[in-house]
N, C-alpha and C positions, 0 to 999 in steps of 0.2 A: 504493499499499500504506500502511495506517495505521501510525503508528510512536510515536507520541505516549504517553505514561502520564501518568495522571492519578491523584495521592494526594489522599485527604480525611480531614482530621481538626483536633484541637484542638493550637496551638502554645503550649507551657509555657514558663514562664520556671523553671528549675532552681536553687534555692539550696542549697549544702553549705557545711561548715566546712572549712577548709585541712586538708590530710593526714588522718588518720584521727580528727580530734576527733570526739567527739559534739554532737549539735545543741543540748548542754545547757552544752558548755564553748566558752570563748574569746567575743570580740566581733565578729568579722569574717565575713561570709558572702561567699563567690565565687558567680558566678552563669554559667550556660550557658543558651542557649535549646535546647531538645527538643522531644521529643513523638514516638509510634510512628511516625505518617505522614510526617511530616516528615523523620524520621530515615530513611526508606526513600526520599523524594525525594531528600535529599542526597546517601544513596549512590549511586542512579541517575545523578545528573547528574555526580560523580565518575566513574562508569565511562562517561562519554560518551552518556547517554541524554538525549533531549528529555522532560523530566518538568516538568508544571505540578502546582504545591499549592494546593489550595483549604483556605480558612478564614474565620474571620471574626475580627478583631482589634480594638481598641480605637484610635482615630484620636487617638493620642498619641505622644509619642517614644518610649515603651517600645515600643508595637505596632507601632510604624515600624521602629523598631531590629530587632524580630524579624524583619520580612520582609526585610530587608538581611543580617541573619542565613544566610539561604537564599541570597539573591540573589547573594551573594558566591562561592558554590561553582557558580552556574550554574543554580539553579532557578530555573523562571519563575513569579515571584510577581504578576503582572499583574492576576492574576484575585481576588485576595485581597480580603474584602469588609471594610469598616472601619466601625465602630459598637459600642455598648455602652459599660460604663464600665472596664473591668480585664482583663486579661491573666490567664488561669488560672494558677496555680504550683504547684509541688511542692518539699518538702523533701527532699534525700536523704544519709542520714549512712554515709558508706563502710563496709564491712565490715572488719574487723582480725581476724587468727588465727582463733579460732573464734566470733568475735562477727559474728552475721549485719547484712548492711545492714538500714537501715531507711525506707520512704517513708511521707510525708505529704502526702495532695493538700489543694489550697486552690484549687477550681473552681467553687465555687458563686458564682451572681452573674458569671461571666465573661462576655466577649464571644459566646464559643462557646457557653455554656449557655441565653444567650439567643438563640440561632440559632432560624429558623422555616421552615418548608417556605416556596416562592416567592420567597427571598431572593436564591437562587442562581441564573443562568442556566444549567442544567446541560445544556439541548439544544445551548447555541452551544458551551460547553466539552468536551462531549464528541462532538461531531459527528465529530471526525477523531481519535478516539481509539483505542489498539489495546487498551490495558488499564487497568481502574479499580480502585485498589486503597484497601481500606478496611478498618475492624478494630471489634472489637465495643466498643472504647472510645468508639466515635462516638456508640452508642447508650446508652451506660451515664450520660451526663451528666445528660441532661434529658428528660422527655416529648418537646419539641419538637425538641432534637436528634436523638433518633428519629425523629421524623417526618421531619426532615428527611433524615437517612440513607436511609429507605426508598425517599423521592422520588428521592434520587440512582441507587439501586439500581434501580428500575423504570424510568428512561428510560435507565440506561445499557445495561440488559437489552434494552428494546424498540430500540435502537439497534445490537443487534450487537456490544457491547463486552464482552471479556473480562474478567470480573469475580475479583480477586484478593483473598482475605479473610483476616486474621488475626485468630484467633479473641480473643485478647488478653482473658481474663476475668481483671478484678479485682474481686475482690469488696467491695471498700471503697468502688467509686464507684458501686454500684448503690444509690442511697440515697433516690431518689423513692418518692413514693408509689406504688403499683400497680406498682413495677418487679419485672419477672420476666425474670430474665436468660437461664436457661434455653431459657423460651419464645420470646423475642426472638432470642437467638443462633442458635435454630434456624430461626427464619423468614429470616434471613439468610443461613444456609448454603443454603436451599433455591436462593436466588436466585444462587449462586456457581459457577465453575467451577474454580477452585483455592484450596486451603485451606493454611495454615501454622500450627502452634501448638506450643507445647512438651509435654512427656510430660505433665506435670501438668495442663494444661489438657486435654488429648486424654483423659486419665482423668476430669476431670469432665463432660466432654460425652457420654462413651460410656457412663458408669457402670459402665464395665467393666475393672477393673485389669489393667495390661498387665505384663509382666514387667520388672524393675528394671532402670536403668541404673546399674550401680554400679563403673565401669571405674576401676581407678587406675591404668592405664597404657594403651597403646596395643595390648595382647595379649589385653584381653577378649572373651570370644566372646559374640556376641549370638544370641538365642534367635529366629532368622529365623521358623522355621515359625509359633510361637505370633503372633509379628507379623504375618505373612501372614494368619494365620484373623482378626485381631484388624480390621486393615484391612478385609478383604473383608467384615466385619459393618458397620462404617462407612458402605463403598461402598452397601451394601444400603439402607442408612437414608438416605442423601442422593445418590441416583443420580447427578444431575447433577455432581457434583463429580468430574471424571475425573484429578484430579492433587491428592494429597496428601504433604506436606511435614511432617515431626516433627522437630524439634530436639529434643536429650537432651543434657542438662548434669549431670555429677556434682561437685559441689563438697567437694572433699577437703580445702580449707581456704580462707580467703577471697582468696589469692594463685594455688592451685594447682587448675586445674579439668581436666576432660576433656570433649568435646566432640564427638558424632558427630550423624549425621541418617539419616534414612530416608524414601524418597521411593517413594509407591504409585503407579504410572500403568502405564495400557495394561496392566492385570490384571497386573504385576510388581512385585516389591518390592526394592529395590537398597537397601544400606548405603552411606555413606560411609566412608571410613578413621575412626579415631578419634584425634582430635587431642589431644595432652598437653602441656597449656599450663600451665608453672611459674611464670609471673610475671604472673599477669591484673592489670591496669592499672585498667581500669573496666570491669562487666559491663554497664551500662546499654547498650541498642540492640542487643544480641548477636543478638537474635531479629529485629529490624528490617533488620541487615545478612546475615542469612539469606535475606529476601525481596527484599533489593535484588537481590543476588547471584543469586538465582534467576530473576528479571523477566529480568536481564539476560543470565544463561546461555541462556534459551531462545534468543535471537536470535544468542547467541555459536555456540552448540554444535547448533543446530537439535535433531534428532531424537536425538541422542547423550546419552541421559537419565543415564547414570552421569557423564560429566562436567559437566552441569547439577549435578549434585548435589555432586561434589566441589568444584567451583567454588563452590556457596552455602557448602558448609562452610571452604573457606579465605576466604572473605569474614567470616564471623563470627569464626574463629578472630585473624583480624587486628584487628577491632574491638576484642578483648578487650583489646589491648596500645594503646589510644587512649582518652585520657580525654576526657569529655564524651559527649554522647547520639550524635552524628554518628560514622559510618565514613566516614574520608577516604581510604580506599584506591582506587588506580586499577585499572583492568582488567589493566595491565602487572603490578601489584605481587599481586595477586587469583592470578593466573596462575601466575605464580613460585612462589607458597605450596603451591599446587595441585599443581605438579609436582615 
């Protein structure tokens, strides 16, 4: 039986100012490694999964330190490709009170930006793979990186690998000439079996507004009939996708969030409990924690869809309490939180 999970994307170096300082304040930056697909890989490794992360990094101390930041948590980094001049970065300004967080990307000309089809031996990497996880970000960076992403998707499909996709629509990344995010992401979705996204991304994808999630606490009542009809429409548009999960978050303030998720699978729609999180530490990577929890929960709970959903929510809620991009929660901790 295949067990290995492979994730593919760009590893980033994240810079922030200490505490709640703005990017224009102070002289000191703190740094952490992260990136959506790397976050999923670390989450899975912490839950005991056999996971391999694929990317391209510069053959420099900074690039190798990035690989080491993943390997220390048990992620297989042996297939990382080295080349190029620099690592992609982003600058993150923490939210405070009613001031929203801010993200500034600096990824042009990175090692991943210059990735091209044929560089990665996908057939060898994916031959014993159960799940292949990728996101919309992988195709947003550059035209060649998009081609390399479709090369990976096509080979995974040919080899019968289950493809998990996070839409991860970031409008500020689609900057290259001829970029067509809706067309490209729809093309990627047509090759996928599982899909995750947040409510804003689902709205953008479907161009059909959904009932708003405005929960102030865990007593909020969801409009499940309307959501069910909405998911039925999405499935009719992308019939290959059999399992859809949507994470939903209401940011009451920078430190107080409510969080839930919906799972549409086998023509049924399920809702996770609403998590009321009064002391959010770091919201970055919460969606990736959902995905990591989901992929692990499938093997943990097999056909029990409600437990899969509840476990995924617990993983995401715990990530909200952990600084940095990575969810460092174990299966035991997530299960205890779920219960």
